[in-house]
C-alpha atoms as a printed R data frame, in Angstrom:
    type eleno elety resid chain resno      x       y       z
1   ATOM     1    CA   MET     A     1  9.787  49.524  41.360
2   ATOM     2    CA   ASN     A     2  9.131  45.826  41.920
3   ATOM     3    CA   SER     A     3 12.131  43.769  43.487
4   ATOM     4    CA   ASP     A     4 10.383  40.177  43.130
5   ATOM     5    CA   PRO     A     5 12.443  38.025  40.654
6   ATOM     6    CA   PRO     A     6 10.297  37.183  37.350
7   ATOM     7    CA   ARG     A     7  7.883  34.566  37.835
8   ATOM     8    CA   SER     A     8  8.511  31.313  35.875
9   ATOM     9    CA   GLU     A     9  5.699  30.577  33.298
10  ATOM    10    CA   GLY     A    10  6.060  26.697  34.150
11  ATOM    11    CA   PRO     A    11  8.543  24.177  33.171
12  ATOM    12    CA   ARG     A    12 10.239  24.994  29.540
13  ATOM    13    CA   ARG     A    13  9.138  23.377  26.671
14  ATOM    14    CA   GLU     A    14 11.627  22.695  23.749
15  ATOM    15    CA   GLU     A    15 10.296  21.346  20.443
16  ATOM    16    CA   VAL     A    16 12.067  18.608  18.934
17  ATOM    17    CA   PRO     A    17 12.591  18.451  14.946
18  ATOM    18    CA   ALA     A    18 10.848  15.262  13.897
19  ATOM    19    CA   ARG     A    19 14.200  13.765  12.443
20  ATOM    20    CA   ASP     A    20 15.334  13.767  16.230
21  ATOM    21    CA   ALA     A    21 11.972  12.837  17.844
22  ATOM    22    CA   PRO     A    22 11.905   9.753  19.558
23  ATOM    23    CA   PRO     A    23  9.708   6.911  17.811
24  ATOM    24    CA   ARG     A    24  5.884   6.741  18.795
25  ATOM    25    CA   VAL     A    25  4.691   3.971  21.087
26  ATOM    26    CA   GLY     A    26  3.866   1.053  18.687
27  ATOM    27    CA   ALA     A    27  6.087   2.192  16.103
28  ATOM    28    CA   THR     A    28  7.727  -0.150  13.432
29  ATOM    29    CA   TRP     A    29 10.866  -0.429  11.620
30  ATOM    30    CA   LEU     A    30 11.424  -2.568   8.484
31  ATOM    31    CA   VAL     A    31 14.847  -3.995   8.480
32  ATOM    32    CA   ALA     A    32 15.786  -4.987   5.029
33  ATOM    33    CA   HIS     A    33 18.173  -8.120   5.104
34  ATOM    34    CA   ASP     A    34 19.721  -9.818   2.295
35  ATOM    35    CA   PHE     A    35 21.927 -12.480   4.170
36  ATOM    36    CA   THR     A    36 25.103 -10.338   4.228
37  ATOM    37    CA   ALA     A    37 27.465  -9.451   6.956
38  ATOM    38    CA   ALA     A    38 26.336  -5.592   5.875
39  ATOM    39    CA   ALA     A    39 22.691  -6.720   6.613
40  ATOM    40    CA   ASP     A    40 23.445  -8.260   9.792
41  ATOM    41    CA   ALA     A    41 25.401  -5.345  11.239
42  ATOM    42    CA   ALA     A    42 22.195  -3.040  10.191
43  ATOM    43    CA   MET     A    43 19.695  -5.590  12.132
44  ATOM    44    CA   MET     A    44 22.040  -5.546  14.969
45  ATOM    45    CA   ILE     A    45 22.142  -1.525  15.434
46  ATOM    46    CA   ALA     A    46 18.238  -1.594  14.657
47  ATOM    47    CA   ALA     A    47 17.265  -4.323  17.391
48  ATOM    48    CA   SER     A    48 19.550  -2.899  19.747
49  ATOM    49    CA   ASP     A    49 17.605   0.380  19.543
50  ATOM    50    CA   ALA     A    50 14.441  -1.018  18.987
51  ATOM    51    CA   SER     A    51 14.737  -3.008  22.225
52  ATOM    52    CA   ARG     A    52 15.510  -0.066  24.011
53  ATOM    53    CA   LEU     A    53 12.962   2.126  22.643
54  ATOM    54    CA   GLY     A    54 10.011  -0.341  22.398
55  ATOM    55    CA   VAL     A    55 10.114  -0.534  18.599
56  ATOM    56    CA   ARG     A    56  8.789  -3.522  16.851
57  ATOM    57    CA   LEU     A    57 11.234  -4.828  14.012
58  ATOM    58    CA   VAL     A    58 10.312  -6.588  10.885
59  ATOM    59    CA   LEU     A    59 13.211  -8.375   9.221
60  ATOM    60    CA   PHE     A    60 12.325  -8.310   5.401
61  ATOM    61    CA   HIS     A    61 13.887 -10.156   2.499
62  ATOM    62    CA   ALA     A    62 13.093  -9.923  -1.083
63  ATOM    63    CA   TYR     A    63 13.864 -12.657  -3.492
64  ATOM    64    CA   ARG     A    64 14.168 -12.981  -7.219
65  ATOM    65    CA   LEU     A    65 12.799 -16.024  -9.039
66  ATOM    66    CA   PRO     A    66 15.017 -17.751 -11.386
67  ATOM    67    CA   PRO     A    67 14.657 -16.973 -15.087
68  ATOM    68    CA   VAL     A    68 12.306 -19.465 -17.062
69  ATOM    69    CA   ALA     A    69 14.270 -21.698 -19.286
70  ATOM    70    CA   GLY     A    70 12.210 -21.645 -22.583
71  ATOM    71    CA   GLY     A    71 10.756 -18.160 -22.119
72  ATOM    72    CA   LEU     A    72  6.863 -17.966 -21.687
73  ATOM    73    CA   GLU     A    73  6.547 -20.539 -24.269
74  ATOM    74    CA   ALA     A    74  7.836 -23.213 -21.379
75  ATOM    75    CA   LEU     A    75  4.723 -21.816 -19.213
76  ATOM    76    CA   ALA     A    76  2.349 -22.034 -21.806
77  ATOM    77    CA   ASN     A    77  1.319 -25.959 -21.118
78  ATOM    78    CA   ALA     A    78 -0.114 -26.893 -17.803
79  ATOM    79    CA   ARG     A    79  3.098 -28.969 -17.161
80  ATOM    80    CA   GLY     A    80  5.368 -26.415 -17.612
81  ATOM    81    CA   LEU     A    81  3.076 -24.051 -15.257
82  ATOM    82    CA   ALA     A    82  2.806 -26.768 -13.093
83  ATOM    83    CA   SER     A    83  6.648 -27.109 -12.779
84  ATOM    84    CA   TRP     A    84  7.357 -23.185 -12.512
85  ATOM    85    CA   ASN     A    85  4.529 -23.145  -9.537
86  ATOM    86    CA   ARG     A    86  6.639 -25.897  -7.572
87  ATOM    87    CA   ILE     A    87  9.869 -23.782  -8.169
88  ATOM    88    CA   SER     A    88  8.079 -20.853  -7.050
89  ATOM    89    CA   GLU     A    89  6.881 -22.277  -3.846
90  ATOM    90    CA   LYS     A    90 10.391 -23.656  -3.156
91  ATOM    91    CA   VAL     A    91 12.073 -20.862  -3.502
92  ATOM    92    CA   ALA     A    92  9.436 -18.851  -1.685
93  ATOM    93    CA   ALA     A    93  9.759 -21.430   1.309
94  ATOM    94    CA   ARG     A    94 13.415 -21.090   1.631
95  ATOM    95    CA   ALA     A    95 13.493 -17.424   1.614
96  ATOM    96    CA   SER     A    96 11.030 -17.644   4.756
97  ATOM    97    CA   GLU     A    97 13.212 -20.532   6.277
98  ATOM    98    CA   GLU     A    98 16.350 -18.135   5.997
99  ATOM    99    CA   ILE     A    99 14.908 -15.068   7.223
100 ATOM   100    CA   GLY     A   100 13.075 -16.865  10.173
101 ATOM   101    CA   ALA     A   101 16.612 -18.466  11.439
102 ATOM   102    CA   VAL     A   102 18.059 -14.864  11.340
103 ATOM   103    CA   ALA     A   103 15.065 -14.010  13.480
104 ATOM   104    CA   GLU     A   104 15.572 -16.851  15.727
105 ATOM   105    CA   ARG     A   105 19.309 -16.003  16.300
106 ATOM   106    CA   LEU     A   106 18.130 -12.402  17.002
107 ATOM   107    CA   ALA     A   107 15.593 -13.384  19.599
108 ATOM   108    CA   ARG     A   108 17.889 -15.543  21.622
109 ATOM   109    CA   ARG     A   109 20.285 -12.384  21.595
110 ATOM   110    CA   LEU     A   110 17.505  -9.859  22.498
111 ATOM   111    CA   PRO     A   111 14.447 -12.085  23.805
112 ATOM   112    CA   GLU     A   112 12.346  -8.805  24.681
113 ATOM   113    CA   LEU     A   113 12.311  -7.368  21.208
114 ATOM   114    CA   ASP     A   114  9.134  -7.779  19.324
115 ATOM   115    CA   VAL     A   115 10.372  -9.171  15.927
116 ATOM   116    CA   THR     A   116  8.634 -10.674  12.948
117 ATOM   117    CA   THR     A   117  9.598 -11.703   9.264
118 ATOM   118    CA   ARG     A   118  8.105 -11.183   6.161
119 ATOM   119    CA   VAL     A   119  9.204 -12.145   2.569
120 ATOM   120    CA   ALA     A   120  8.265 -11.104  -0.954
121 ATOM   121    CA   GLU     A   121  9.031 -11.793  -4.637
122 ATOM   122    CA   GLY     A   122 10.301  -9.079  -6.763
123 ATOM   123    CA   ASN     A   123 12.613  -6.172  -7.272
124 ATOM   124    CA   PRO     A   124 14.098  -5.728  -4.008
125 ATOM   125    CA   VAL     A   125 13.904  -1.760  -3.811
126 ATOM   126    CA   SER     A   126 10.049  -1.909  -4.918
127 ATOM   127    CA   ALA     A   127  9.636  -4.542  -2.399
128 ATOM   128    CA   VAL     A   128 11.241  -2.987   0.630
129 ATOM   129    CA   LEU     A   129  9.134   0.064  -0.079
130 ATOM   130    CA   ALA     A   130  6.025  -1.762  -0.626
131 ATOM   131    CA   ALA     A   131  6.350  -3.895   2.663
132 ATOM   132    CA   ALA     A   132  7.343  -0.692   4.406
133 ATOM   133    CA   GLU     A   133  4.206   0.931   3.213
134 ATOM   134    CA   ASP     A   134  2.326  -2.164   4.253
135 ATOM   135    CA   GLU     A   135  3.878  -2.305   7.704
136 ATOM   136    CA   VAL     A   136  3.116   1.128   8.114
137 ATOM   137    CA   ALA     A   137  7.155   1.679   9.130
138 ATOM   138    CA   SER     A   138  8.320   4.971  10.288
139 ATOM   139    CA   ARG     A   139 11.725   3.777   9.241
140 ATOM   140    CA   ILE     A   140 13.895   1.512   7.111
141 ATOM   141    CA   VAL     A   141 16.960  -0.036   8.171
142 ATOM   142    CA   VAL     A   142 19.631  -1.230   5.373
143 ATOM   143    CA   GLY     A   143 22.988  -2.182   5.293
144 ATOM   144    CA   TYR     A   144 25.666  -0.845   3.137
145 ATOM   145    CA   SER     A   145 29.093  -2.305   2.150
146 ATOM   146    CA   PRO     A   146 31.254   0.411   0.400
147 ATOM   147    CA   THR     A   147 32.943  -2.317  -1.616
148 ATOM   148    CA   ALA     A   148 30.841  -2.036  -4.815
149 ATOM   149    CA   GLY     A   149 31.469  -3.859  -8.139
150 ATOM   150    CA   LEU     A   150 31.501  -2.007 -11.258
151 ATOM   151    CA   ARG     A   151 27.968  -2.724 -12.062
152 ATOM   152    CA   ARG     A   152 26.718  -1.265  -8.611
153 ATOM   153    CA   ARG     A   153 28.783   1.677  -9.118
154 ATOM   154    CA   ILE     A   154 27.226   2.429 -12.447
155 ATOM   155    CA   LYS     A   155 23.798   1.636 -11.484
156 ATOM   156    CA   GLY     A   156 23.563   2.400  -7.816
157 ATOM   157    CA   SER     A   157 23.254   0.006  -4.982
158 ATOM   158    CA   VAL     A   158 19.900  -1.258  -3.579
159 ATOM   159    CA   SER     A   159 20.601   0.529  -0.316
160 ATOM   160    CA   GLU     A   160 21.281   3.906  -2.519
161 ATOM   161    CA   GLN     A   161 18.023   3.548  -4.379
162 ATOM   162    CA   ILE     A   162 16.005   2.955  -1.291
163 ATOM   163    CA   VAL     A   163 17.366   5.967   0.439
164 ATOM   164    CA   LYS     A   164 16.553   8.184  -2.656
165 ATOM   165    CA   GLN     A   165 13.015   6.763  -3.213
166 ATOM   166    CA   ALA     A   166 11.602   6.094   0.217
167 ATOM   167    CA   PRO     A   167  9.136   8.358   1.762
168 ATOM   168    CA   ILE     A   168 10.055   7.576   5.203
169 ATOM   169    CA   PRO     A   169 13.650   7.601   6.869
170 ATOM   170    CA   VAL     A   170 16.132   5.510   6.089
171 ATOM   171    CA   LEU     A   171 18.716   4.459   8.477
172 ATOM   172    CA   LEU     A   172 21.850   3.475   6.327
173 ATOM   173    CA   VAL     A   173 24.441   1.108   8.354
174 ATOM   174    CA   LYS     A   174 27.891   1.181   6.537
175 ATOM   175    CA   SER     A   175 29.515  -2.392   7.549
């Protein structure tokens, strides 16, 4: 009979489920930001984690263009189209300025954080999902405010739709 203690087979390796696995080096998280307190809360939680884990953040804002007065007929002539193009450019520039200001504020608090900004025109849900795909994001972060109006209760919030449609994990931060 052998009295030697059983031999160890080396260090134990534990498998980490994918949802609990740490982000890979060079990972990117997309933070959807609509300039609300809920979006700021989500951004700060994501930024704190991203800074600690070495994850790159993309602050993203989707904007909508105002409806065209006079419908498509107003765009039929060159002057109408030129006017619409100027409006479109101004809205895009304003969105870029605002998300840039948010990023600057964040950079002052967490200077080591790798943060970039991005804006796009369109439906917020579709735009967030497209931006996450373009950025090869491994996570989407969105803020959520439980005080929803009747329209949001019927249709569903943007954050709820993102959670349902996203092919990657979504961190939903309740404010």
